[in-house]
C-alpha positions as CSV (number, residue, x, y, z in Angstrom):
1,M,-33.7,17.7,-4.7
2,K,-34.9,17.8,-1.2
3,R,-32.5,17.1,1.7
4,T,-34.5,14.1,2.8
5,S,-34.1,12.5,-0.6
6,W,-30.4,12.9,-0.5
7,V,-30.3,11.3,3.0
8,I,-32.1,8.3,1.6
9,I,-29.7,8.1,-1.4
10,L,-26.7,8.3,1.0
11,I,-28.1,5.4,3.1
12,V,-28.4,3.4,0.0
13,L,-24.9,4.2,-1.1
14,L,-23.4,3.2,2.2
15,T,-24.9,-0.3,1.8
16,L,-23.6,-0.8,-1.8
17,K,-21.1,-3.5,-2.4
18,V,-18.5,-2.9,-5.1
19,K,-17.0,-5.9,-7.0
20,A,-13.3,-6.5,-6.8
21,Q,-11.5,-4.1,-8.9
22,N,-11.4,-6.3,-11.9
23,G,-7.7,-6.6,-12.2
24,V,-7.2,-2.9,-11.9
25,H,-3.5,-3.2,-10.9
26,Q,-1.9,-6.4,-12.2
27,Q,1.7,-7.1,-11.3
28,S,4.3,-6.4,-14.0
29,T,5.9,-9.5,-15.4
30,V,9.2,-7.7,-16.3
31,Y,11.6,-6.0,-14.0
32,E,14.5,-3.6,-14.8
33,W,17.0,-2.8,-12.1
34,P,17.8,0.9,-11.7
35,A,21.2,2.0,-12.9
36,D,21.5,5.1,-10.6
37,K,23.7,4.2,-7.6
38,E,21.8,6.5,-5.3
39,V,18.5,4.8,-6.3
40,R,20.1,1.3,-5.8
41,A,21.3,2.3,-2.3
42,K,17.8,3.7,-1.4
43,L,16.2,0.5,-2.8
44,D,18.5,-1.7,-0.6
45,K,17.5,0.4,2.4
46,W,13.8,0.1,1.5
47,E,14.2,-3.7,1.2
48,D,15.4,-3.8,4.8
49,Q,12.2,-2.2,6.1
50,K,9.8,-5.1,5.1
51,F,6.6,-3.7,6.7
52,G,4.8,-0.5,5.6
53,M,1.6,1.4,6.1
54,L,-0.6,2.6,3.2
55,I,-3.0,5.4,4.3
56,H,-5.9,5.9,1.9
57,W,-7.8,9.0,2.9
58,G,-9.9,11.4,0.8
59,L,-13.5,12.4,0.0
60,Y,-14.6,8.8,-0.1
61,A,-14.2,8.6,3.7
62,V,-17.1,11.0,4.2
63,P,-19.9,8.5,3.0
64,G,-17.6,5.5,3.7
65,I,-17.5,4.1,0.1
66,I,-14.8,2.5,-2.0
67,E,-12.2,5.0,-2.9
68,S,-13.1,7.1,-5.9
69,W,-14.2,4.3,-8.1
70,Q,-18.0,4.8,-8.0
71,I,-17.6,7.9,-10.1
72,C,-16.1,5.8,-12.9
73,S,-18.7,4.5,-15.3
74,E,-17.5,1.0,-15.9
75,N,-19.8,-2.0,-15.8
76,W,-18.1,-3.7,-12.9
77,I,-19.0,-0.8,-10.6
78,E,-22.4,-0.9,-8.8
79,R,-24.4,2.2,-7.9
80,D,-28.1,2.9,-7.2
81,S,-29.8,2.6,-10.6
82,T,-32.3,5.2,-9.7
83,I,-29.7,7.9,-9.6
84,A,-28.5,9.4,-12.9
85,Y,-24.8,9.1,-13.4
86,E,-24.1,12.8,-13.8
87,D,-26.1,13.6,-10.7
88,Y,-24.1,11.0,-8.8
89,K,-20.8,12.7,-9.9
90,K,-22.2,16.1,-8.8
91,W,-23.1,14.7,-5.4
92,Y,-19.6,13.1,-5.0
93,W,-17.8,16.3,-6.0
94,G,-20.0,18.1,-3.5
95,L,-18.6,16.1,-0.6
96,K,-15.9,18.6,-0.5
97,K,-18.2,20.9,1.5
98,D,-18.7,18.1,4.1
99,F,-15.1,17.0,4.6
100,N,-13.9,18.7,7.8
101,P,-11.6,16.3,9.8
102,I,-11.5,18.3,13.0
103,K,-9.9,15.5,15.0
104,F,-7.0,15.0,12.5
105,N,-3.9,14.1,14.5
106,P,-1.2,12.5,12.4
107,D,1.0,12.0,15.4
108,E,-1.5,9.4,16.6
109,W,-1.3,7.7,13.1
110,A,2.5,7.6,13.2
111,K,2.5,6.2,16.7
112,A,0.0,3.5,15.7
113,G,2.2,2.6,12.7
114,K,5.4,2.5,14.8
115,D,3.6,0.4,17.5
116,A,2.7,-2.1,14.8
117,G,6.3,-2.5,13.8
118,M,5.9,-0.6,10.5
119,K,9.0,1.1,9.0
120,Y,7.8,3.0,5.9
121,M,4.6,4.7,4.8
122,I,2.7,5.7,1.7
123,F,0.1,8.5,2.0
124,T,-2.5,9.3,-0.7
125,T,-1.8,12.9,-1.7
126,K,-4.4,12.5,-4.5
127,H,-6.6,9.6,-5.6
128,H,-8.2,9.2,-9.1
129,D,-11.1,11.6,-8.1
130,G,-8.6,14.5,-8.2
131,F,-9.2,15.7,-4.6
132,S,-5.8,16.8,-3.3
133,M,-4.9,16.0,0.3
134,F,-2.2,18.8,0.2
135,D,-2.3,22.5,-0.4
136,T,-1.8,22.5,-4.1
137,K,-1.7,25.8,-6.1
138,E,-2.8,24.0,-9.2
139,S,-6.4,23.4,-8.2
140,D,-9.0,24.6,-5.6
141,F,-10.3,21.0,-5.4
142,S,-8.4,20.1,-2.2
143,I,-8.7,19.6,1.5
144,A,-7.1,23.1,2.0
145,T,-9.9,25.0,0.4
146,G,-13.0,23.4,2.0
147,P,-14.3,23.7,5.5
148,F,-10.9,22.6,6.8
149,A,-9.2,25.7,5.2
150,N,-9.0,27.6,8.5
151,N,-7.4,24.7,10.4
152,P,-3.6,25.2,11.0
153,K,-3.1,21.7,9.7
154,K,-5.0,22.3,6.4
155,D,-1.9,21.2,4.5
156,V,-2.6,17.6,5.5
157,A,0.2,15.9,3.6
158,K,2.8,18.1,5.2
159,Y,1.7,17.2,8.7
160,V,1.4,13.5,7.9
161,F,4.9,13.3,6.4
162,D,6.4,15.3,9.3
163,A,4.7,13.0,11.9
164,F,6.0,9.8,10.4
165,R,9.5,11.3,9.8
166,K,9.7,12.0,13.5
167,Q,9.0,8.3,14.1
168,G,11.9,7.3,11.7
169,F,9.7,6.1,8.8
170,M,10.8,6.2,5.2
171,I,8.3,8.5,3.5
172,G,6.2,7.7,0.4
173,A,3.9,10.0,-1.5
174,Y,1.0,8.3,-3.4
175,F,-0.1,10.3,-6.4
176,S,-2.7,9.3,-9.0
177,K,-1.6,10.0,-12.6
178,P,-5.3,10.1,-13.8
179,D,-7.3,13.0,-12.4
180,W,-11.1,12.6,-13.1
181,H,-11.9,16.1,-11.8
182,S,-9.6,17.8,-14.2
183,Q,-11.1,19.3,-17.4
184,Y,-7.8,18.3,-19.1
185,F,-8.5,14.6,-18.3
186,W,-12.3,14.2,-18.2
187,W,-13.4,17.0,-20.4
188,S,-17.1,18.0,-19.7
189,K,-17.7,18.3,-23.5
190,Y,-18.0,14.5,-23.6
191,A,-19.4,11.6,-21.5
192,T,-17.0,9.7,-19.2
193,P,-17.4,6.0,-20.2
194,D,-14.4,4.6,-18.3
195,R,-11.2,5.4,-16.4
196,N,-9.4,6.8,-19.4
197,A,-9.2,10.4,-20.7
198,N,-12.6,10.8,-22.4
199,Y,-11.4,12.5,-25.6
200,D,-9.1,11.6,-28.4
201,I,-5.7,12.9,-27.4
202,R,-4.4,12.8,-31.0
203,K,-7.1,15.3,-32.0
204,N,-6.7,17.5,-28.9
205,P,-2.9,17.7,-28.3
206,W,-3.2,21.1,-26.6
207,R,-5.6,19.8,-23.9
208,W,-3.4,16.7,-23.2
209,N,-0.3,18.9,-23.0
210,Q,-2.1,21.0,-20.4
211,F,-2.9,17.9,-18.4
212,K,0.8,16.8,-18.5
213,Q,1.9,20.2,-17.3
214,F,-0.8,20.0,-14.5
215,A,0.5,16.6,-13.3
216,F,4.1,17.7,-13.5
217,N,3.4,20.9,-11.5
218,Q,1.6,19.0,-8.8
219,I,4.3,16.4,-8.5
220,S,6.8,19.2,-8.4
221,E,5.0,20.7,-5.4
222,L,5.2,17.4,-3.6
223,M,8.9,17.0,-4.4
224,H,9.9,20.6,-3.4
225,N,7.7,21.6,-0.6
226,Y,7.3,18.6,1.7
227,G,10.7,17.7,3.0
228,T,12.6,14.5,2.3
229,I,10.5,12.1,0.2
230,D,11.9,8.5,-0.3
231,I,9.2,7.1,-2.6
232,L,7.0,8.5,-5.3
233,W,4.2,5.9,-5.6
234,L,2.4,6.6,-8.9
235,D,-1.0,4.9,-9.3
236,G,-3.3,4.6,-12.3
237,G,-1.3,2.3,-14.6
238,W,-3.7,2.8,-17.5
239,V,-2.1,6.3,-18.0
240,R,0.9,4.9,-19.9
241,P,2.7,5.0,-23.2
242,S,0.9,3.1,-25.9
243,S,4.1,1.1,-26.5
244,T,3.5,-0.6,-23.1
245,V,-0.1,-1.6,-23.8
246,N,-0.2,-5.3,-24.4
247,D,-2.8,-8.1,-24.0
248,E,-2.2,-8.3,-20.3
249,V,-3.0,-4.6,-19.9
250,R,-6.1,-5.0,-22.1
251,S,-7.4,-7.7,-19.9
252,W,-7.8,-5.3,-16.9
253,G,-11.4,-4.8,-17.6
254,A,-11.4,-1.4,-19.3
255,A,-10.7,-0.5,-23.0
256,I,-7.2,0.9,-23.1
257,P,-6.8,3.4,-26.0
258,E,-4.3,2.7,-28.7
259,W,-2.9,6.2,-28.5
260,D,-0.5,7.5,-25.9
261,Q,-1.7,8.5,-22.4
262,Q,1.8,9.1,-21.2
263,I,2.7,12.1,-19.0
264,D,6.4,12.3,-19.9
265,M,7.9,10.2,-17.1
266,P,11.5,11.0,-18.0
267,K,10.8,14.7,-17.4
268,I,9.0,14.0,-14.2
269,A,11.7,11.6,-12.9
270,G,14.5,14.1,-13.8
271,M,12.7,16.9,-11.9
272,A,11.8,14.6,-8.9
273,R,15.3,13.1,-8.5
274,A,17.0,16.5,-8.8
275,A,14.8,17.6,-5.8
276,Q,15.0,14.2,-4.0
277,P,18.3,12.4,-4.9
278,G,17.9,8.6,-4.9
279,L,14.1,8.8,-5.0
280,L,12.4,5.5,-5.6
281,M,9.9,5.8,-8.5
282,V,7.0,3.3,-8.4
283,D,5.1,3.8,-11.7
284,R,2.8,0.9,-10.9
285,T,2.4,-1.8,-13.6
286,V,4.4,0.2,-16.2
287,H,7.5,-1.9,-16.3
288,G,10.8,-0.2,-17.1
289,P,13.1,2.4,-15.4
290,Y,10.4,4.1,-13.4
291,E,9.0,1.0,-11.6
292,N,11.8,0.5,-9.1
293,Y,9.7,-2.1,-7.3
294,Q,6.6,-4.1,-8.2
295,T,3.3,-3.9,-6.4
296,P,0.9,-6.9,-6.6
297,E,-2.4,-5.8,-5.1
298,Q,-4.5,-7.8,-2.7
299,K,-2.5,-10.9,-3.4
300,I,0.8,-12.6,-2.7
301,P,2.8,-14.0,-5.6
302,E,2.7,-17.8,-5.9
303,K,6.5,-18.1,-6.0
304,Q,9.6,-16.5,-4.6
305,L,10.8,-13.5,-6.7
306,D,14.4,-12.3,-6.9
307,H,13.7,-8.6,-7.5
308,P,12.1,-5.9,-5.3
309,W,8.4,-6.0,-4.8
310,E,5.7,-5.4,-2.2
311,S,2.2,-7.0,-1.6
312,C,-0.4,-4.3,-1.0
313,L,-3.0,-5.8,1.3
314,T,-5.8,-4.2,3.3
315,L,-6.2,-4.6,7.0
316,G,-9.9,-4.6,6.4
317,T,-11.8,-5.3,3.2
318,S,-11.3,-1.9,1.6
319,W,-8.5,0.6,1.2
320,G,-10.3,3.6,2.6
321,Y,-12.7,3.8,5.5
322,V,-16.0,2.1,5.2
323,N,-18.7,1.7,7.8
324,N,-19.0,-1.6,9.7
325,E,-15.7,-2.8,8.4
326,T,-14.4,-6.3,9.0
327,Y,-10.7,-6.5,9.9
328,K,-8.2,-9.2,9.6
329,S,-6.9,-10.8,12.8
330,A,-3.3,-10.2,13.9
331,P,-2.3,-13.8,13.2
332,E,-3.7,-13.5,9.7
333,V,-1.5,-10.4,9.0
334,I,1.5,-12.0,10.6
335,R,1.2,-15.1,8.5
336,S,0.9,-13.0,5.4
337,L,4.0,-11.0,6.4
338,A,6.0,-14.2,7.0
339,E,5.1,-15.5,3.6
340,V,5.7,-12.2,1.7
341,V,9.1,-11.7,3.3
342,A,10.2,-15.3,2.6
343,K,9.2,-14.9,-1.0
344,G,11.4,-11.7,-1.2
345,G,8.9,-9.0,-0.8
346,S,7.6,-6.4,1.7
347,L,4.1,-6.0,3.1
348,L,2.3,-2.7,2.6
349,L,-0.8,-2.8,4.9
350,G,-3.7,-0.5,4.0
351,V,-5.5,1.4,6.8
352,G,-8.2,4.0,6.1
353,P,-8.8,6.9,8.6
354,K,-12.3,8.0,9.4
355,P,-13.8,11.2,8.0
356,D,-13.0,13.0,11.3
357,G,-9.3,12.3,11.0
358,T,-9.0,9.5,13.5
359,L,-8.1,5.8,12.9
360,P,-10.7,3.2,13.6
361,E,-10.3,1.8,17.1
362,V,-10.4,-1.8,15.9
363,A,-7.7,-1.0,13.4
364,V,-5.4,0.5,16.1
365,S,-6.1,-2.6,18.3
366,R,-5.1,-5.0,15.5
367,M,-1.9,-3.0,14.8
368,E,-1.0,-3.1,18.5
369,E,-1.3,-6.9,18.5
370,I,0.8,-7.1,15.4
371,G,3.4,-4.9,17.0
372,S,3.6,-7.1,20.1
373,W,4.7,-9.9,17.9
374,M,7.1,-7.8,15.9
375,K,8.8,-6.5,19.0
376,T,10.1,-9.9,19.9
377,N,10.3,-11.5,16.4
378,G,11.4,-8.6,14.2
379,K,14.9,-10.2,13.8
380,A,13.3,-12.8,11.5
381,I,11.7,-10.1,9.3
382,Y,13.7,-6.8,9.2
383,G,16.8,-6.6,7.0
384,T,16.5,-10.2,5.8
385,R,16.8,-11.6,2.3
386,I,15.6,-14.7,0.5
387,T,16.9,-18.3,0.9
388,A,16.8,-21.0,-1.8
389,N,14.7,-23.2,0.5
390,Y,12.2,-20.6,1.6
391,H,9.2,-22.7,2.6
392,N,8.3,-26.1,4.1
393,G,4.8,-26.8,5.4
394,N,3.7,-24.0,7.7
395,T,7.3,-22.7,8.1
396,W,8.7,-19.8,6.1
397,F,12.5,-19.0,6.0
398,T,14.6,-15.9,5.6
399,Q,18.3,-15.3,6.0
400,N,20.4,-12.4,7.2
401,K,22.2,-10.3,4.6
402,D,25.5,-12.0,5.3
403,G,24.0,-15.4,4.8
404,K,25.3,-16.7,8.1
405,T,22.0,-16.8,10.0
406,I,18.7,-18.5,9.1
407,N,15.4,-17.4,10.5
408,A,12.3,-19.7,10.6
409,V,8.8,-18.5,11.1
410,H,6.3,-21.3,11.9
411,C,2.7,-20.2,11.4
412,F,-0.1,-22.0,13.2
413,S,-3.1,-22.6,11.1
414,K,-5.5,-22.1,13.9
415,D,-3.3,-20.6,16.6
416,D,-2.8,-24.1,17.9
417,L,-0.4,-23.8,20.8
418,S,-0.9,-27.4,21.9
419,L,2.0,-28.6,19.8
420,K,5.0,-29.8,21.7
421,I,7.2,-30.3,18.7
422,I,7.7,-28.4,15.4
423,E,9.3,-30.0,12.4
424,W,10.6,-28.8,9.1
425,K,12.7,-30.2,6.3
426,G,15.9,-28.5,5.1
427,N,17.6,-25.3,6.4
428,V,19.5,-27.4,8.9
429,P,21.3,-25.5,11.7
430,A,25.1,-25.6,12.0
431,K,26.2,-28.6,14.0
432,G,26.1,-28.0,17.7
433,S,24.8,-24.4,17.3
434,K,22.3,-22.6,19.5
435,M,18.7,-22.0,18.2
436,T,16.8,-19.1,19.8
437,L,13.0,-18.9,20.1
438,L,12.5,-15.2,19.6
439,N,9.1,-15.1,21.1
440,L,10.7,-15.8,24.5
441,N,14.3,-14.9,23.7
442,K,15.2,-18.3,24.9
443,S,17.3,-21.2,23.5
444,V,15.4,-24.4,22.6
445,R,16.5,-28.0,22.1
446,W,16.6,-29.2,18.6
447,E,17.8,-32.3,16.7
448,V,18.1,-33.3,13.1
449,K,17.6,-36.6,11.3
450,D,17.5,-37.3,7.5
451,D,17.4,-33.5,6.9
452,V,14.4,-33.1,9.1
453,V,14.8,-30.5,11.9
454,K,12.8,-31.3,15.1
455,V,12.4,-28.4,17.6
456,Y,11.1,-29.0,21.1
457,L,8.9,-26.2,22.4
458,P,9.2,-25.0,26.1
459,E,6.2,-25.4,28.4
460,S,6.3,-21.7,29.3
461,L,5.2,-20.8,25.7
462,K,1.6,-21.4,26.5
463,T,1.4,-18.3,28.7
464,N,3.3,-16.0,26.4
465,P,0.9,-13.2,25.1
466,A,3.1,-12.3,22.1
467,V,2.6,-15.5,20.1
468,Y,-0.2,-14.3,17.8
469,G,-0.3,-17.3,15.6
470,A,3.4,-17.7,14.8
471,L,6.7,-18.7,16.4
472,A,10.1,-17.4,15.1
473,F,13.4,-19.1,15.5
474,T,16.9,-17.9,14.5
475,Y,20.1,-20.0,14.3
476,P,23.5,-20.2,12.5
477,A,23.3,-21.6,8.9
478,K,24.9,-25.0,8.3
């Protein structure tokens, strides 16, 4: 096909809109606390962090399309109907020759995350398309074997993890269990009708065993060659034991086979935790001993939960980089963070670097604004735990671990700073105690009547640049 034709196709692809991922990653409804003491200790430390950064980066950044999914042939995915599906896949795989992020500087990413007030990170070492963002010896389909191969930072994951470690982050490795590029998962003998292995595993046990070994070996590389890893974040919950396939899983929008697509998680976990003691395993949506915390995607649970979880939300509209992206405002993110933490979770905010290896300027600006708020109000977020009365109107509540201090985050619906008084019901301060407005690090006058707390705001608040849609208060519990 002529070069000009492919340019036209690319322009069309960049304008495509892909429907929401049709319930791709529903939240598990059952939770099992880990028995390992080291894992429990790591989990408690993770629950203190509250705010993390998910970095989605891969081949899909080159054309600026939804991460990996357009090579999956499910009917909720939209592509240009004039392009044959097999030709589209060949074009997508061929993006490897164009991915050359010469401005890649993970120290700038880590600084942006720290400036935002983030405390842990998850980096996509491999998405469903099978393109590895680390120097794997198991495949030549990786960032380290394309045009970036001669760059001293070709082992991208290593430099990303090192940069964030230097900034004090907990380190998480995202890894996709399915691999659509592998002949052991999508065998070219058959068509690829959906996200699952495209052959009957029961009739081809040798091939599936090869895939299990391939996945094990790649995870082993990550666990042994990249320093301290705190979290192994496994995506692709349809690759799971058949015993865990229920009506909820079948409702995801893809036919889940009745046979096992399991990759021997006990063996993987044993190897991984021998290399990384206390490692948190996050086998998304596959409830049981290897889902140490749950991960509702693009939503916040309706009610408070009493076990570990995080809401995975995007700063823009997509996980990876897309052209002409629309980003959430700082107040919008802060309001989500307050709600998530009051309900017992953590917020994992998705940011997609550009194909040249830099973060979008607007994303960095938003993160700086969020960080301005976090610098003065972090006491109401970090290291906190849930309270029984966690919500009243526009105010969300947390408490310190010892239960002696209550934190209240009042969110303005439209950044309305004209209010002189804020009220909430319940969570009454101890009699005669001091209430501190964290935005100004200043005590404020308060009173209570009939269990309603009335807080008088200082006049100087109007000129405070760090408000960003929410005020945080801390005070001794009654």
